[in-house]
C-alpha atoms as a printed R data frame, in Angstrom:
    type eleno elety resid chain resno       x      y       z
1   ATOM     1    CA   MET     A     1   4.908  6.309 -29.586
2   ATOM     2    CA   VAL     A     2   4.282  6.151 -25.849
3   ATOM     3    CA   LYS     A     3   3.134  3.182 -23.821
4   ATOM     4    CA   ILE     A     4   1.511  3.812 -20.436
5   ATOM     5    CA   GLU     A     5   0.997  1.167 -17.752
6   ATOM     6    CA   ILE     A     6  -1.449  2.140 -15.010
7   ATOM     7    CA   GLY     A     7  -2.227  0.624 -11.639
8   ATOM     8    CA   PRO     A     8  -2.970  1.507  -8.034
9   ATOM     9    CA   SER     A     9  -0.244  2.921  -5.801
10  ATOM    10    CA   ASP     A    10   0.426  1.880  -2.217
11  ATOM    11    CA   ASN     A    11  -1.209  5.033  -0.815
12  ATOM    12    CA   GLY     A    12  -4.538  4.624  -2.621
13  ATOM    13    CA   GLY     A    13  -3.505  6.867  -5.496
14  ATOM    14    CA   LEU     A    14  -2.908  6.128  -9.140
15  ATOM    15    CA   ARG     A    15   0.512  5.026 -10.424
16  ATOM    16    CA   ALA     A    16   1.532  5.144 -14.087
17  ATOM    17    CA   SER     A    17   4.747  4.332 -15.942
18  ATOM    18    CA   VAL     A    18   5.422  6.124 -19.213
19  ATOM    19    CA   VAL     A    19   7.718  4.509 -21.791
20  ATOM    20    CA   GLY     A    20   8.747  5.726 -25.243
21  ATOM    21    CA   LYS     A    21   9.076  9.006 -27.100
22  ATOM    22    CA   ILE     A    22   6.826 11.898 -26.116
23  ATOM    23    CA   ASP     A    23   5.760 13.710 -29.262
24  ATOM    24    CA   GLU     A    24   2.773 15.680 -30.553
25  ATOM    25    CA   ASN     A    25   0.566 12.576 -30.235
26  ATOM    26    CA   PHE     A    26   1.059 12.279 -26.473
27  ATOM    27    CA   GLU     A    27  -2.155 12.978 -24.581
28  ATOM    28    CA   GLY     A    28  -2.025 10.771 -21.484
29  ATOM    29    CA   GLN     A    29  -5.763 10.139 -21.787
30  ATOM    30    CA   GLU     A    30  -5.451  6.753 -20.071
31  ATOM    31    CA   VAL     A    31  -4.172  8.484 -16.939
32  ATOM    32    CA   LEU     A    32  -6.677 11.346 -17.115
33  ATOM    33    CA   LYS     A    33  -9.615  8.916 -17.446
34  ATOM    34    CA   GLN     A    34  -8.589  6.849 -14.423
35  ATOM    35    CA   ALA     A    35  -7.395  9.592 -12.057
36  ATOM    36    CA   ARG     A    36 -10.199 10.596  -9.695
37  ATOM    37    CA   PRO     A    37 -10.517 14.225  -8.539
38  ATOM    38    CA   GLY     A    38  -8.231 14.827  -5.567
39  ATOM    39    CA   GLN     A    39  -6.400 11.518  -6.091
40  ATOM    40    CA   ARG     A    40  -2.602 11.498  -5.891
41  ATOM    41    CA   VAL     A    41  -0.993 10.625  -9.227
42  ATOM    42    CA   THR     A    42   2.513  9.159  -9.290
43  ATOM    43    CA   LEU     A    43   4.227  9.068 -12.672
44  ATOM    44    CA   ARG     A    44   7.370  7.055 -13.302
45  ATOM    45    CA   LEU     A    45   9.162  8.583 -16.293
46  ATOM    46    CA   ASP     A    46  12.461  6.679 -16.533
47  ATOM    47    CA   GLY     A    47  11.243  5.027 -19.734
48  ATOM    48    CA   VAL     A    48  10.890  8.309 -21.637
49  ATOM    49    CA   ARG     A    49  13.778  8.157 -24.104
50  ATOM    50    CA   SER     A    50  13.163 11.519 -25.824
51  ATOM    51    CA   ILE     A    51  10.787 14.458 -26.088
52  ATOM    52    CA   SER     A    52  10.244 16.282 -29.364
53  ATOM    53    CA   SER     A    53   9.631 20.027 -29.428
54  ATOM    54    CA   LEU     A    54   5.912 19.423 -29.974
55  ATOM    55    CA   GLY     A    55   6.073 16.751 -27.285
56  ATOM    56    CA   VAL     A    56   7.154 19.408 -24.794
57  ATOM    57    CA   ARG     A    57   3.892 21.232 -25.485
58  ATOM    58    CA   ALA     A    58   1.888 18.019 -25.220
59  ATOM    59    CA   LEU     A    59   3.526 17.124 -21.880
60  ATOM    60    CA   GLU     A    60   2.898 20.602 -20.510
61  ATOM    61    CA   HIS     A    61  -0.767 20.374 -21.557
62  ATOM    62    CA   PHE     A    62  -1.105 16.936 -19.934
63  ATOM    63    CA   MET     A    63   0.351 18.220 -16.671
64  ATOM    64    CA   GLN     A    64  -2.118 21.131 -16.713
65  ATOM    65    CA   GLN     A    65  -5.017 18.715 -17.274
66  ATOM    66    CA   LEU     A    66  -4.104 16.857 -14.089
67  ATOM    67    CA   GLY     A    67  -5.397 19.990 -12.381
68  ATOM    68    CA   ASP     A    68  -5.308 20.264  -8.607
69  ATOM    69    CA   ARG     A    69  -4.273 16.678  -8.005
70  ATOM    70    CA   GLU     A    70  -1.043 16.012  -6.137
71  ATOM    71    CA   VAL     A    71   1.385 14.830  -8.828
72  ATOM    72    CA   VAL     A    72   4.672 13.124  -7.948
73  ATOM    73    CA   LEU     A    73   7.259 12.261 -10.588
74  ATOM    74    CA   GLU     A    74   9.710  9.453  -9.895
75  ATOM    75    CA   ASP     A    75  12.882  8.556 -11.741
76  ATOM    76    CA   ILE     A    76  12.495 11.108 -14.510
77  ATOM    77    CA   SER     A    77  14.728 10.163 -17.426
78  ATOM    78    CA   ALA     A    78  17.670 12.231 -18.627
79  ATOM    79    CA   ALA     A    79  15.489 13.422 -21.539
80  ATOM    80    CA   VAL     A    80  12.815 14.745 -19.159
81  ATOM    81    CA   ALA     A    81  15.330 16.182 -16.690
82  ATOM    82    CA   ASN     A    82  17.077 18.069 -19.476
83  ATOM    83    CA   GLN     A    83  13.810 19.643 -20.648
84  ATOM    84    CA   VAL     A    84  12.859 20.613 -17.089
85  ATOM    85    CA   THR     A    85  16.138 22.487 -16.586
86  ATOM    86    CA   MET     A    86  15.461 24.475 -19.766
87  ATOM    87    CA   ILE     A    87  11.717 24.972 -19.106
88  ATOM    88    CA   PRO     A    88  11.256 25.077 -15.300
89  ATOM    89    CA   ASN     A    89   7.439 25.345 -15.419
90  ATOM    90    CA   LEU     A    90   7.086 22.412 -17.829
91  ATOM    91    CA   LEU     A    91   5.811 20.079 -15.117
92  ATOM    92    CA   GLY     A    92   3.506 22.581 -13.447
93  ATOM    93    CA   ARG     A    93   3.180 22.031  -9.704
94  ATOM    94    CA   ALA     A    94   4.386 18.425  -9.803
95  ATOM    95    CA   THR     A    95   7.027 17.328  -7.311
96  ATOM    96    CA   VAL     A    96  10.045 15.535  -8.777
97  ATOM    97    CA   THR     A    97  11.542 13.108  -6.259
98  ATOM    98    CA   SER     A    98  14.256 11.402  -8.299
99  ATOM    99    CA   ALA     A    99  15.979 11.225 -11.668
100 ATOM   100    CA   LYS     A   100  17.479  8.241 -13.462
101 ATOM   101    CA   LEU     A   101  20.648  9.630 -14.997
102 ATOM   102    CA   PRO     A   102  23.814  8.317 -16.703
103 ATOM   103    CA   PHE     A   103  26.864  7.377 -14.646
104 ATOM   104    CA   VAL     A   104  30.185  5.798 -15.579
105 ATOM   105    CA   CYS     A   105  32.659  3.942 -13.394
106 ATOM   106    CA   PRO     A   106  36.171  5.422 -13.533
107 ATOM   107    CA   SER     A   107  37.648  2.095 -12.383
108 ATOM   108    CA   CYS     A   108  36.090 -0.515 -14.656
109 ATOM   109    CA   GLY     A   109  34.231  1.549 -17.285
110 ATOM   110    CA   VAL     A   110  30.708  0.277 -16.554
111 ATOM   111    CA   GLU     A   111  28.051  2.695 -17.820
112 ATOM   112    CA   GLU     A   112  24.638  2.687 -16.145
113 ATOM   113    CA   ALA     A   113  21.595  4.872 -15.687
114 ATOM   114    CA   ARG     A   114  21.040  5.111 -11.931
115 ATOM   115    CA   SER     A   115  18.403  6.746  -9.781
116 ATOM   116    CA   ILE     A   116  19.431  9.680  -7.575
117 ATOM   117    CA   PRO     A   117  17.439 12.276  -5.626
118 ATOM   118    CA   TYR     A   118  16.311 15.223  -7.748
119 ATOM   119    CA   VAL     A   119  18.214 17.866  -5.799
120 ATOM   120    CA   ARG     A   120  21.089 20.211  -6.500
121 ATOM   121    CA   ASP     A   121  24.525 18.522  -6.524
122 ATOM   122    CA   ALA     A   122  23.006 15.022  -6.218
123 ATOM   123    CA   ALA     A   123  25.241 13.793  -9.048
124 ATOM   124    CA   THR     A   124  28.202 14.072  -6.662
125 ATOM   125    CA   THR     A   125  26.635 13.901  -3.187
126 ATOM   126    CA   HIS     A   126  24.556 10.823  -4.077
127 ATOM   127    CA   ALA     A   127  26.851  9.217  -6.654
128 ATOM   128    CA   PRO     A   128  26.092  5.486  -6.724
129 ATOM   129    CA   ALA     A   129  28.500  2.611  -6.281
130 ATOM   130    CA   CYS     A   130  29.365  0.665  -9.421
131 ATOM   131    CA   SER     A   131  27.460 -2.602  -9.737
132 ATOM   132    CA   GLY     A   132  30.566 -4.173 -11.290
133 ATOM   133    CA   CYS     A   133  33.394 -3.249  -8.925
134 ATOM   134    CA   GLY     A   134  31.841 -1.165  -6.146
135 ATOM   135    CA   ALA     A   135  33.802  2.034  -6.894
136 ATOM   136    CA   LYS     A   136  32.066  5.402  -6.672
137 ATOM   137    CA   MET     A   137  30.689  6.277 -10.106
138 ATOM   138    CA   ASP     A   138  31.095  9.593 -11.933
139 ATOM   139    CA   PHE     A   139  28.195 11.472 -13.468
140 ATOM   140    CA   ASP     A   140  28.352 11.164 -17.256
141 ATOM   141    CA   GLY     A   141  27.407 14.717 -18.198
142 ATOM   142    CA   PHE     A   142  27.005 18.163 -16.715
143 ATOM   143    CA   SER     A   143  24.747 18.126 -13.654
144 ATOM   144    CA   GLU     A   144  23.448 21.642 -14.385
145 ATOM   145    CA   GLU     A   145  21.827 20.225 -17.547
146 ATOM   146    CA   TYR     A   146  19.820 17.651 -15.561
147 ATOM   147    CA   LEU     A   147  19.408 18.750 -11.935
148 ATOM   148    CA   PRO     A   148  18.022 21.849 -10.203
149 ATOM   149    CA   HIS     A   149  20.475 24.742  -9.900
150 ATOM   150    CA   ALA     A   150  19.148 26.346  -6.740
């Protein structure tokens, strides 16, 4: 089940945070009802913990229903990022600005999901500092499974 919190964004657009599992029941109707034609829609997706196979279809349909609006995705979760690398047109014309992905500290072992730019090689070029000891963290996975390749 998905929970969506909606409010205004700083630029006069609509801002929504999506939390939970995207499955066949996901419609995003709350967002579609409140988004005015031509209004920028910013979606924060770091709370999406998984996407089922039917959820992929539902998400793709939702993105299509947003139509010609400018859609910006912030802090997409590892679950969303992984699906986008496998299905590049999943998000339509939306712009992904950042991803919240897993990192681990090689010095003290702290594991954290941290936000990095959604660009090629960001897992190394924008590796965060550990909140525990300050050391540069290592990406906990294969960046080609979560970030753009080209």
